[in-house]
N, C-alpha and C positions, 0 to 999 in steps of 0.2 A: 378579630375579624377573620372570616373564613375565606380562603382562596377558592374553594370549590364553587363559590357563588359566581365567579367570573370565568372559571375554567370551562371552555366549551367541551361538550361530550360528543365525540364522534369516533368512528372506527379509524384505526391506524391504517394508513395506506400500505399496499403491498411493497416489499423492498424492491428497489430497482436492480435489475441484473443487466450488466453491460459487458463490454470486453475487459474484464477484470485483469486478466493476465497481461494484456497489452498495456493497460493503464499503469499497472505497477512496474512493468518493464520500462516503459517510457519515463516514468518518474525516477527510477533508479539510474537510468542513463543520464538524465538531467543532473542529478546529484553528483555523479562522477565527473561529468563535464565541468560543472562549476568548480569542483575541487581542482581539476587539472588546469583550468583557466587561471585560478588564483595562485597556484603553486609557484610560478615564476616571480611573484610579488611577495614571497614569504618574508623577506627582510623588512619590507614596508609594513606588513601586518604585525610583525614582531616589534618594530619600533613604536608602533601606535597601540600596542596591547590588544590587537584584534586577531591573533592567531586562532582563536576559537572559531572564526568564520571558516577557516580551512578544515578544521577538525569536525565541525558540524556537517560540512558537505561530505566528508569522508564517512562519517557515521551514518548519514542519510543513505549513502550508496551501499554501505555494508548492511544496514537494516533492510534496504530495498532487496538485496540478494536473498535475505531470509524471507521477505514478503513474496518474492517470485516463487521460491520453493513452496511456500505455504499455499498460495492461490492455485498453483498448478496441481498440487495434490488435492485441494478442495474441488477444483473443476473436474478432475478425474473421478473423484468419489461421487460427485453429483451425477456424472454421466453413467457410472456403474449402477447407481441406485435407480436411474431412470430407464436403464436397459431392460427389455423384457426378459423374463426368466424362461429358460428352455428346460422343459421337463422331458426326460427320457422315458418312453414307455417300457414297462417291464415285460 
């Protein structure tokens, strides 16, 4: 059976551009806050075998920092590419 028979054929929509830097920054803050909120309960997490919850939040925050660096550079590159080129007459 061929899947192409039921696959609709249409153009892909344009990618959405929004406040990417703010979104990644907000998400990173949430990960770090979740880590800090759970930290006082480390013993409970350890007793129940759920310390991975804390480390997942910390990893999310750390990866978020990399994401902030990346999207800021991406945003700057997009702005540089969109800026008009100034030519100096000779």
